[in-house]
N, C-alpha and C positions, 0 to 999 in steps of 0.2 A: 504494500500500500504506500502510495506517495506521501511526501510530507504534507502536501496541501490537503490530504484527507484525514490526517490525524485529528483526534478530538481536540477541541479548542482548549480544554483544561490542561492537556499535556503540553501543547505548544506554548500557551501563555506562561505556564510554569517555567519553562526553560528560558523564555524571553524576559520575564519580569521578576522572577523570584529573587535574583541578586539585589534588586532595588528595594524589596520589601521584607526580606527575611534575613536577619542577622545570623551569622555563623553557619550559613548553608552555602558552601563554596561550590565553585565550578567542578571541583574534583568529586564532591559528594553527588552532584547532579549526574556526572558521568557514570559513577558507580551505580546510582539509582537506575539509570536508563538501561544498564546491562543486567540488573537484578530482576529475578522473577517476582520479587515482592515489591515491585515498583509502585503498585497501587497503594500498598500499605504505607510506603514512605511518603506518598503525597499526603495522606491523611495524618501522619504523625508529625509532618513538618509544622513548625511554628510560624505563622504568618501574622499579618496585621490584624488586630482584633481590638474591639473597644469593650469596656466593661458595660454590662447591661445592654449589649447590642442585641436587638431582637427583631430586626427587619425581616430576617429569613427564619423559616421554621421547617422542621422535618416532622411529619405526623403519620402515624399508623392509624388507619380508619378504626374508629371506636375507642381510641386511646387505651388499648389493653395493657395491663401490667404483665399478663402471662400469655403465652402462645400455646396452641395445641399442635403437637407434632404432625406435620403433613398438611395442615390447614393453610389456606391462602389469605393474605391480607393486602389491602390496597395501601400503598405508601405514597404520600404526597409531599413534594418539596415546593414551598411557595414563598413568595415575597409580598410583604404588606405594601399597599399603595402609599407613596408613588415609587417605591423601590422596584428594581428588576435585577435580573442576572443574565449574563450572556452564556456562561458555561457552568458545568457542575460535575461532580463525581459522587457516586453513591455506592456504598459497599456494606456488607454485613460480615462481622467478625465474631468468633467465639470470644467470650469475655477473657481478658488477660492475654490474648494472642495478638501478634503484630502483623500477621498476614504474609510473612515471608514464605510460608509453606502452603501447599494446596489444602491440607487438612485444617488450616486455621480459619477457613471461610465457612460460613454457616448458611444453609438454605440456598435457594436459587431465586433469581429475579426473572420475571416474565414481562416482556415489552408489551405495552398497550398501544402506543402510538409511535410507529416507525419514523414519522416525520419529525418527532421531537426527541426520541431517545434511541440509543443503540448500545451494544456491549462494547467495552473498551478494547481496542485491538491489542494493546500491550498487557491487558489484564482482563481476560474474558469473563471473570466473575463479577466485575464492576460495571455499572451503568453510567453512561455519559451522554452529552448532547449529540444529536445527529448533525445539526447545522448551527453555526454561530450566529445567533440573533438575539434581540431583546425578548425576554419571556418573563412571566410572573409565576408560572407554576408548571410542574410536570407530574405525571403519575405513572407508577409501575405496580405490578403485583409481586409480592414476595411470598414464596412458599416456605413454611417453617421446616427446619431440619428434623431428622428422626429422633425418637426417644433417646435420652441419655446425653444430649448435646449440652444442656445447661443454659445459662444466660447468653444472649446474643446482643451485640452492640451494633446498631445501624448508624452509620456515620455519613455525613455529606460535607463536601467542600463547595464553595460558591466562587465563581469568577464574575466580578462586576467591573466593567471598564478595564483598567490595567492593574487591578488589585485582586489578590486571592485571599479569601478568608478561610482559615482552617480552624475548626472547632472540635476539640476532643471532649467537650462537655457543653451543656447549655442547649439552645434551641435547635442546633444542627446535629445533635447526638441523641439517640433514643435507645434506652436499655429495656429489653423485654426478655423475660425468663420463662423457662419451660414450666408448664403446669403439671404439678405432681399428681399421682394417682389419687391422693386423698382429696384433692379438690377438683376431681374430674367433672363434677356437675356444676362447678362455679362458672358463671358467665364471663365472657371477655369484655363486657361493657365497662365504661368508666366507673371507677370506684370513688372518685372525688365528687363531692357535692358541688352544686352550682352556687356561687356567691352573689349573683346578680340580683338586683332589686326590681320590683314592679313586674310588668309583663311586656311582651313584645308581640307584634303581629307581623306575619310573613305571608308572602305570596309565592307559591310553587308553580313554575311553568315548565311543562314537559315538551321537548322538541324531539320528535322521532326522526331519525335519519336512516331508517332501514327501508331500502327501495331496491328495485331491479337494477338501477344504475350503480348503486354503491355495493350491492351484494348480488351479482348476476347469477351465481351458480344455483340452479334449481329454484329460483325465486317463485313463490306461489302467486300467480297473477290475479286469480279471481277472489281469493278469500283472505288476503293479507290484511292484518289489522293489529291495533294495540287494544287490549281489553281495558275495561274501566279501571282507573287508578284507585287504589285503596291503601290507606295508611293511617297514621295518627301521630300526634305529638304526645310523648309519654315519658315516664320516669325510667330510671336505670333498673328498676325492679321488674320491668316487663320487656320481653324480647319478641318482636313480631317475627323476624327471621334473621339469620346470621350465617356467614360462611362457616362450614364445619359443624353446623347444627343440623337437626333433622326438621323437615317441613311438618308443620301442624296440618290438621285436616283442612283448615281454612286456606293455608298457603298452597296445599295440594290442589284444592279446587280452583284457585286462581291460576296456578301453574299449568294444569291440564285442561281446564274447561273455560278459563277466563271469567269465572263467576266470583264476584266479590261478596256474595251474601253471607257465606259461612265465616269469612275473614272478618267482616264487619260485626258479626255476632260475637266472635271471639274477642274483638277489641272492646266492644261495649260491656262485656262481662268483666273487664278490668277497669271499671269506671273510676275507681280511686287512683289508678295509676295513669289514666288517660285524660288529657285536657280537651283535645279536638280530634274528631274523626275526619280524616282527609279523604275527599272523594272527588273524582273528575270523570267525565264521560269517556266512553270508548271511542276509538278513531277508526272509521272505515272509509277509504282504505288506509293503510298504515302511514302513507306520506302524501301530502298535498302542499303546494306552495302556500305561504302565509296569506297571499292575497285572495286565495280561494277559501281557506279555512284557518281560523285563528288557532294557535297552539292551545291545548287544554291547560287550565290553571285552576288552582284552589287556594283558599286562604285559611290560615290556621294560627293559633296563638300558642305561646310557651310561657312558662313561669319558672320560678326557682326550683320547684319540685319536679316539674315535667318539662325538661329543657332539651330532650332528645326528639328526633323526628325520623320516622321510617315509612317507607312506602314500597309498593311493588306493582307491576303491570305485566301481563303476559304478552309475549311476542307470538302472534298467532297467524297461521296454524303452526303448531310445534308440539313435540311430545310433552315437555314440561319446562320450557325455556322462558325465562323472565329477565327483567332488569329492575333496578330499584336501588334505594339507599337503605342502609341498616344503621340505626342509632346514630344519626348525624347530630353532633352536639352543637347547639346554637348559642351556648353560653361560653364566654371567653374567660381565660384565667385572670383577666383584669376586672372581673365582676361586671362585665358589660354584655351586650347582645351583638352577635355577629352581624355585620352589615350585609354581606352578600356571599353566597356559596354557588360555585359553578362546578358541576361534576360531569365528566364524560363517562358514558356507561357502555359496558360490554355485557352480553347475555350470560346468565348463569343457569345451572341445571339444578332442579329441585330434588333430584334423586328418587323420584317416584315412578318414572316411566323410562324404559330402556330404548326408545326409538332413537334413530341416528339421523333422520332426515325430517324436513318440515312436515310432511304428510305421512310419516310412518304409521302403520296400524298400532292400535293401543296394545302396549306390552308392559304390564306392571313390573316394576323392579322389586324382586323378592330375594332377600330382605331389602327394605328401604335403605338407600344410601344417603350420605351426607350432602348438604348443599355445597356446590363448588362452582368456580368460574369455568365456562367452556374454554377449550384451547383449540389450537389449529391442528392438533395431532390426535384428537379423540377417536376418529374413525374415518377411513378413506371416503366413505359415502357422505360424510357430514358436509353441509353447505359451507362450513367455515374451514374445511381441511386445507392444509398447506404442507406438502411433503417436506419443505425446508423448515417447518416449525415456526413460521413467522407469526406476527401478532394478528389477532382478530380485529377487523375494522370496526370502529365504534358504531353502535346502532342507535344511540340516543344521547341527549344532553339534558340535564335538569338544572334550572336556575332557581335559587331560593333567595329572595330579596326582602329585606326588612322594610315594611311600609309604615309602621307606626309603633310608638311605645306608650305605655300608660304607667302612671305612678312615678314616684321619686326614684331617680337613678342613683346608684351608689358606686358606680365603677370609678376606680382610682384614676385611670388614664382616660381622658375624654375621647369620644369617637372622632374619627377624621371628618365625618359629616354629621352634623346635628340634624337628625331627622325626626325629632319628637313630634313634629307636626307634618311629617312627610306623607305624601299621598301621590299616587301615580297620576300626573296631569296628562291630559290628552296630547299626544304628539302633534306638532304642527304639520299639517298636510303639505306635501310638496305640490308643485305645479301639476296640473292635470296631465297625466302621461297616457291618456287613453289612446290606443292606436287609431289611426284614421280609418282603418278597415272595419272598425266596430261602430255600428250605427245604433244609437240608443234613443228612447223616448226621453222627455224631460223628467227631472226628478219629481216625485210626488211630494206633497206638503209633509212637513215633519209630523210624526204622530204625537199624541199626548205623552207627557213624561210618565214613566212607570212609577215615579215617586210623587206623592202629594204633599210631602213634608220637605224639610231642608236636608234630608238624607239624599245621598247621590243616587240617581236612577239613570235610565237611558231612554232615548227616543230613537225612532228609526224612520228612514225614508227609503223609497225604492224607485227603480227605473226599469224599463223593459228593453231587453236586447232585441232590436227589430231586424237587424241583418248583420251577418258576418261575412265580409267580402273575401277575406283570405282565411281559409280554415287552418292554415299553418300558424297563424298569429293568434294566440289566446286573447280573449276579451276579459277585462277586469270585472270585479264584482258588480252586481246589480243591487246590492244593499249597502246602506251606509248607517252606522250607528254613532251617536253622540251622547256624551254624559250630560245630565241635566238635573235640576232640582225643582221642587214644587214652587208654586206661585209665591212671589216675594222673596225668593232665595236666589235669584239669578246671579250668575258669576259676572255678568256684564254690568250689573248695577253698581255704579261707583260709590253709592252711599250704603251699600250692603256689606256686611261682614261675610267673608268667605270662610266657611267652616269645614273641618275635616269630617270624615265619617265618624259615627259613634263607634267607640271601641267596645268590644264584647262586654256584656253584663258581668259584673263580679259575681262570685258564688254567694248564695244566700247566707246571711249572717248566722243562721241556725240550721241545724240538721233535722229538727223536728218542730213543727208548729209554724207560727208566723214570724218572719224576720224582715230584713230589708236587704236590698242590693242596689248597686249604683253603677253608672257608666259615665265615661267622660268623652269629650271631644275638644279640639283645639282650634284656635283662630289661625287660619291659613293666610289671610290677608285682611288688614284693617281697612276701613273705608278711606277713600281718597280724600275726603274732606277733613280728615284728621280727627273725626269724632270717635268716641269710644264704642266698643261693641257691647250691645245690650242683650245679645243672644245668649241664653244659658249655655254653659260649658259642662255642666254636670247635671245628671238626672238621678233621682232616687225613687224607688218604688217598693211597695210591699211585695213580699214573696212568701209563699206558703209551701213548705216541704213536709210531707207526711202530716196531713191535717190532724189526724188523730194520733196521739202519742201513747196510747194505752198498750198493754201487752198483747191485746188482741188485734192491734193494727198492723198493717203491712208497711214496712219501711222501704222507700224508693229513693232513687237519686233525683237530682234536679233535672228539668227538661234540658236536652241538648239544643244546640242551635238548629234553626230551621234549615231543611235541605233547600237546594235551588228549586225554583218553580219548574213544574213539569213541562210547561209550555214556553216557547221563546217569544210568542206573541199571543195576544188575546188572554183568555181566562185559563188558568191552570190550577194545579193543586200543589201544596207544599206540605211536608211532614216534619215532625220532630219526634225524638225518642227519649226514653229514660229506661233505667234498669231497676229491677227489684233487688234491693240490698239484703233484706232479711224478711222471711215469711213470718206470719204471726206466731207468737210463742205458744199459743194454745192449739196449734196444729190446724187451724181453719184455713180455708182457701184465700188466696190473695186476690182481691177484686180490683186492684188498682190498674188503670189503663197504662200501657207502656208505649203507645203510639197515639199521636194527635195529628189531625189533618185540618187544613183550612184552605180556602180559595186564595189565589194570588192573581194579580193583574199585571200583564206585560203590555208593551206597546201594541196598538191596534194592528191586527193582521191585514195585510193587503194581498189579495189574491193575484198572483202573477203566474205567467205560463212557466212551464218547465224550463229550467236552465240546463242545457246539455253541452257537454264538451263536443268538439268536432269529432267526426268519425275517425277511427284509426285507419291505417293503411289496410288494404285487403291482405289476408294471410295467404301463404303459398297454397297452390292447388293441392288437394288431398291425394292426387295421383301424379305419376310422372309421365303418363301418356293417356290419351283418350279422355273420357268424361269423368269429372270429379266435382268436389264442392270446395268453396272457400268462404271465410267468415270475416267480419269486422265488428268492432265494438265501440261504444262511447259510454261516458260516465254521466251520472246525474250530479249537477253542480249546485242546484238549489237545495235548501234545507227541506227535508221530508215533511216537516210540520207546516210548511207554507202551502200545502195543498197536494192532493193526490196527483201523481204523475204516471200516466199510462203509456208513455212513449216507449217504443221498443229500444232496448239497449244493446241488442245484438242482431245482426243480419247475416243471412247465408244465401248464396247463389251458386248456380252451376258454373263450372269452368271447363273449357275445352282446350286440351293441349294436342299437339300433333298425334295423328292416329297411331295406335300401337302396332308394331310389325306383326304381320300374319304369315306364319310359315306354311310351306306346302304340306298338304296332308294327302296320303295315298291309301288305297285299299291293300289288303294282304295279297301276296303273290298267288296266282292261279296254279293248278297242278301242271306238271310238265306234259306237253303234247306227246303223241306217239312219234316214233322216228319217221322221218319223211321218206325213207327208202325201205323196200322190203328185203334187201340184201346189201351187203357191203357197208361202206361208211356213209353216214348221213348226219342230220342234226335234229334236235327238238327244242322247242321254245316254251317260255312261260311269260305271262303278262300281269300287269296290275294297272288300276285306273286312278286318275287324279280326282280326289274328292274335293279338295279346296286349293285353288290357285294361289300362289304367293302374292302378297300385297304389301305396300308401304315399307319396302326394304326387307321383307321376311326372307327366310331361307328358300333358295330355289329348289325346284323339283329334281330329284335324281332320276335315273333311267327307269323307264316303264316296261322295257322288254329285255329279257335275258335269253341268251342262246347257248346251248352246250352241244358237244359232239355225241353221237351215238353210233354203235357198230352192230350190224346184224350179221347172220351167217354169210359166208362168202357166196358170191354169185357164181353159178355154174356156167361154163362157157359152151357154145355150140348150139345149133338150132334143135338138134335131137333132144338134148338135155332140157332145153326150154319147153319143148312140147310135152316131154314127160312130166315136168313140174306142173304145167297147167292142168294136165290130165289128173295128176294126183290131187290137186287142189279141188278140182271139180268133183271127183269121187268123194272127197272128204265132206264137201258141202251137202252132197246128196245123202250121204250116210247120216249127217246131223239132222237133216230135214226129216228123213224117215223116222229117226228116233223121236223127234219132236211130235210127229203125227201120231206115233204109237202112244206116247205119253198123254196126248190130248184126248185120245179115245179112252184111255184108262182113267185119266183124271181130267175132268173139264177145266179149261183155263179161265182166268179172269179177263173178260172182254171189256176194253176201254174205248171211248170215243177219241177222236184226234184232239190234240191240244187246241184250246181256244186261242184267239188273238190276245196279245198283251193289252192290259188295261192302260188308260191314260196315266201319266206320271202324277204322283200325289202332290208335287210342288213344281213351280216353274223354274226354280233355281235353288242352289244351296244343297242339293242332294235329296231326291225323293225315292219312291218305291213303285215298281210295276209288278203286276201279278198275272198269271195265266193258269188255267185249270185243265185237267184231263178227267172227264167224268166216266164212271162205270157204265158200260153199255148193257151188259147182261151179267147178273150175279148168279152163281151156281148155288143150288140148294144144299149142296154138300157142306157138311160142317168143316171139311178140310179147307174150304175157301172162304170161310167166314171173315177172314182178314182182308178180303178184297175191298179196297176203299178208293175214293176219289183222290187224285193227286193235285198238288199245288206247287208252283214255283214262283220265286221272287227274284228281282234283279234291281240294281241301282239305276237311277236315271237323273238327268239334269244336275249333274254334279258340279257344274260351273258355279262360281260364287255369284251371289246376288249383287 
């Protein structure tokens, strides 16, 4: 490998280290370059470092203190804004080892993104950057070593500008020890409590990137989708799923069937450990441009006790493949709330089905296996298979953004961006970029706002696609949404306070009987005239939990938040749920309702015609010659709830390719004829007929007449001999005739009429049949001739092709 392809961390070390590391001479560098432990020397070198320096961090997903042998963990190296790094080195060593020997290294790394990371050429056990550029984060998988390895030290070095930072302790070093057999059931989730104050509200947005373009091998064209997203914000005492763990029944149903029902039931049963149930709709098909369909999103809250977030969604169709996050901690060590999390996702196997392709038949894994990341070497038939063991291309990305906080904050280090009143403002629309080939009607008037109060709602307008002049150029959306508020709350009114959304209601102050709860909102913008805002920023209301508190009463949790409205326009239904915490002590039945429903209003529905994508190109003809079929498809672009659409989405038609070659076809050979001479040398022949003439380049007909030699007794010479021979033949015929007459007198013969004429041919071409008959003229009454029957002959006719 040329010098220009060596990892940047190695090149910059040789170029810049004499400037920044004292006591690390050129001679030492030369020895290090020749040493097999060169990667360990990089990490042991003492470079420029500041006390309390925490711009860069090395993190193992879930922040585990212990690892399970053989399990895989996501490792992230990141820089806090506005910091960045150009190069890096990442290595895993057994505790107390220097890395000079192969056995000093622990576990193995797996590359996730080949454009970002690669294995170091001089030290294949270490990971470094693929290309020298500014970056803020990288991710790899690390598979833990086998039992008996002990503690492992994960170390990273960072190259920023012309400075190399080496850290043998602190934020770029992570120690993780083997889990002993006594603590086999202990979870790898963080054991540290969250020290943040108040609550925070986040929005999760899921971007699927699994498509035929990115993953062409065996991609399922017709049924590809992401199932409904299901998850929760929860405490460290509850685990939805984790690498190295076993899938629950709820996880299994999501993984194999895409059904979130059982998973949601399991989450709600952990009501004390769960703050918010996270749900988002399924996506059919799996990928569409954002101008056709917005990425699914969901909002959730966290607090000091329930500061972790997990979710999963099925990649379908598949045996049991999913993506998601497990116990993502949104609480910082500085007692604050994380501003933003961006994670690229690869698929993982739930360990419940043994299929190896997208549409493998159901084949339960018995016994059930542990959850693990898919790799490119799992099976040659896998759609992710790579014989060279490369990384699996990413299938999705999830973005988690903090949108609001509630209550007094206690973090020691202030946030880089103060978003206590943060809310996602509508992005400014760019200039109209509608293609000239798309002809629309005018926009309809804006619908009424879905909110009648100062809470944020939305309104909608629509237009109709009248013509699409160029089917190869897609036409943008025919719907437009805009945030809005009720009367008197307009954002455009300069004398009006702009308020944030209400933050979720606090828990009821009591667990039984009547109490109070409150919620807050914040001023986003004060009136332009400088007046004070008189809009209330806090609301308090009474709440009743478990109206009766006697031993015979049923104890239930508070109502959860309302689900999204079932309709995107017009009137729909929304529901909320609660769980039974304790049944009556006297053993009676619990009569408390656990589900509540009510109507909800969305912007007025405007009936519009079906919005369809252009037809795809016609498929190849189903045959290689002659007559076949071909098909084409198109997709429904308008939302199904906007009205029934009965337009066909697939068409089929006949297709004609050049005629298929027709080979010559012949009858069987006839019997050989008699020899053409009565003595001496002669010949005999046999023939066959042409049934089908060759056409369209088919095989030509072979010979239809064959001739062979024959030899009869020698001919006698001289006229006397010839006369004698004729005489003998005449006498022989007379003798045979006399014998025949004698037999007929003794045994009457079967007398038949002459053959009839041949019938007309049954077809005009292509091979038909002719018949003729010989009828019995006189039947003998003797039983010896009872078999005397009419005769029938058949022959082929009109054998020429039609």
